[in-house]
C-alpha positions in Angstrom: 20.3 105.8 133.3 20.2 102.2 134.2 23.1 102.4 135.9 26.6 104.1 137.1 28.9 104.7 134.1 32.4 103.3 133.6 33.4 107.0 133.0 32.0 108.5 135.8 33.5 105.5 137.8 37.0 106.7 136.7 36.3 110.2 137.3 35.9 109.5 141.1 38.6 106.5 141.1 41.1 109.3 139.4 40.4 111.5 142.1 40.3 109.4 145.4 44.1 108.7 146.4 44.7 109.7 149.9 47.1 112.1 148.0 45.2 113.8 146.4 42.2 114.1 148.4 44.4 116.0 151.2 45.6 118.2 148.5 42.0 119.2 148.0 40.9 119.8 151.2 40.1 123.0 152.0 39.7 123.9 148.3 37.3 125.9 145.8 36.2 124.3 142.9 34.3 125.0 140.0 32.5 122.0 137.8 30.7 123.1 134.7 28.1 120.9 133.8 27.7 119.7 137.5 24.4 119.1 138.0 24.2 115.5 136.4 26.1 112.2 135.2 30.1 113.0 135.5 30.1 116.4 136.9 27.8 115.3 139.8 30.4 112.5 140.4 33.1 114.5 140.6 30.9 117.6 142.7 30.8 114.6 145.2 33.8 113.3 145.1 35.4 116.5 145.8 33.3 117.2 148.4 34.1 114.2 150.1 37.7 114.8 150.3 37.0 118.2 151.9 36.0 121.0 148.9 33.5 123.9 149.0 32.0 123.3 144.9 30.4 125.6 142.6 28.0 124.0 140.5 27.4 125.4 136.8 24.5 124.3 135.1 22.3 125.3 131.5 18.3 124.8 133.3 18.4 121.3 134.9 17.2 122.9 138.4 15.8 119.9 139.5 19.3 117.7 139.1 21.1 120.8 140.3 19.7 121.2 143.6 20.2 117.0 143.9 23.8 117.4 143.6 24.2 120.3 145.8 22.1 118.2 148.5 24.6 115.5 148.0 27.7 118.1 148.4 26.1 119.9 152.0 24.9 116.1 153.1 29.0 115.3 152.4 29.4 118.3 154.9 30.5 121.5 152.1 29.3 124.1 150.9 27.6 123.9 147.5 26.5 127.4 145.3 24.5 127.0 142.3 24.3 129.0 138.9 22.3 128.7 135.8 22.4 129.6 132.5 24.3 129.0 129.4 28.0 128.9 128.9 28.4 129.8 125.7 28.1 133.1 126.6 31.9 135.1 127.8 29.6 137.2 130.3 28.2 134.6 131.8 31.3 132.4 132.1 33.1 135.6 133.7 29.9 135.6 136.3 30.6 132.1 137.5 33.8 132.7 138.6 33.5 135.8 139.9 30.3 133.7 141.7 33.0 131.1 142.9 35.6 134.2 144.3 32.4 136.0 146.4 30.5 132.9 148.0 33.7 130.5 148.2 36.5 132.7 148.6 38.2 131.8 145.7 39.3 129.6 142.8 41.5 126.4 143.0 40.2 124.1 140.4 38.2 124.3 137.7 37.1 121.1 135.9 35.8 122.0 132.0 33.0 119.5 132.4 29.7 120.7 130.6 29.8 120.0 126.3 27.1 120.0 123.5 26.8 117.5 121.3 24.4 116.3 118.6 24.3 113.3 116.7 24.0 113.5 112.4 22.6 109.6 111.8 20.6 111.1 109.2 21.9 113.4 107.6 23.6 112.4 104.2 25.3 115.7 103.7 27.7 118.1 105.7 25.7 120.9 103.8 22.6 119.3 105.9 24.4 120.4 109.3 23.1 123.8 110.2 25.6 126.6 110.9 23.9 127.3 113.9 24.7 123.7 115.2 28.4 123.5 114.2 28.6 127.4 116.1 26.7 126.0 119.3 28.6 122.6 119.9 32.5 125.1 119.4 30.5 128.1 121.5 29.9 125.6 124.4 32.3 123.2 123.9 35.7 125.7 122.9 34.8 128.8 123.6 33.3 128.6 126.8 36.5 126.6 128.0 38.8 129.8 126.9 36.4 132.3 128.9 36.3 130.5 132.5 40.3 129.7 131.8 40.8 133.6 131.6 38.3 134.1 133.9 40.3 132.1 137.2 43.5 132.2 136.1 43.8 135.5 138.2 42.3 134.2 140.8 44.4 130.6 140.9 47.6 130.6 142.9 50.0 127.7 142.7 49.2 124.1 143.2 45.5 124.5 141.5 44.4 123.5 138.3 42.0 123.0 135.3 40.6 119.7 134.5 39.2 120.2 130.3 37.1 116.6 129.5 37.6 115.3 126.2 36.7 112.0 124.3 37.8 109.1 122.7 36.1 111.3 119.5 39.0 113.3 119.3 41.4 110.3 118.2 38.7 107.9 116.5 35.9 110.3 115.6 32.4 109.3 115.0 31.0 110.5 111.7 27.9 111.0 113.0 29.0 113.0 115.6 31.6 115.4 113.4 31.1 118.5 115.6 31.3 117.4 118.9 34.6 115.1 117.8 36.2 117.7 116.0 35.9 120.5 119.4 37.4 117.3 121.5 40.3 117.5 119.1 40.4 120.8 120.1 40.5 120.3 123.7 43.6 118.8 123.1 45.8 121.0 121.1 44.1 124.0 123.5 46.2 122.2 126.5 49.4 121.4 125.0 49.8 125.2 123.3 47.9 127.0 126.3 50.0 125.4 128.6 52.9 127.1 127.3 51.2 130.8 127.9 49.9 130.1 131.7 52.9 128.2 132.7 54.7 132.0 132.5 51.9 133.3 134.9 51.1 130.3 137.3 53.9 127.3 138.2 51.4 124.7 137.2 49.9 123.1 134.4 47.5 120.1 134.2 47.0 117.9 131.2 43.7 117.5 129.6 41.5 114.2 131.1 40.7 112.1 128.5 37.6 110.2 129.9 36.7 107.2 127.2 40.1 106.4 126.6 40.9 105.3 129.9 37.7 103.0 130.1 40.3 100.1 129.9 41.2 100.3 133.2 38.0 101.1 134.8 37.5 97.3 135.7 39.9 96.4 137.9 39.3 99.8 140.7 34.7 99.1 140.3 34.2 97.3 143.6 35.9 100.0 145.9 34.0 103.1 144.2 30.0 101.4 143.5 28.9 102.8 146.6 30.0 106.6 145.7 29.5 106.4 141.9 26.2 105.0 142.5 25.0 107.8 145.1 26.7 110.6 142.7 25.0 109.4 139.5 21.3 109.0 139.5 20.1 105.0 138.9 16.4 105.6 137.6 
């Protein structure tokens, strides 16, 4: 990555108000895809606001250890767990680790996603069934598994954050599977909130990352140091 991304910049900005920072002091956050990019930026922002974090990642050991180093450097605890979130058992393991090693779960950030481009495919029949299924398993099924496992451990004032995309409203034809899953993120929040509101006293809205890029430039100067330290610039 040649420079920090505007998306990461917005994510950090959206969590850095004084009130938000106070609300995360001493909290326990689970971040999927927390090894790099947006996930790393969120992990560092939370750590600097006083939260301990569990970083879930697939197999990017070097990136994950660097995120862990940044969180520890910020004075907070960082737990690493690798594995594939398309599997329900692993999603439950992530939450169990957060409970046992962090002492609970107050924030769940469903950030990890699988995306494949089909720019060279001329016919929908050329998209493999396995690729379609994998995209849904990672982007949608895992979100359900993680929320389902986390709810029993969460108290009023906790939050889910589910990353979506502009592709849910303006889908790119070469990202058919990915765009479809991001549309499903919106619907799952709307319908799921009705269920969760009967169990817990809060419901957090879906975070639409790409659609907020138009307001980023205004805030970028105050965030450059934080985001550059969170996102690789090699």
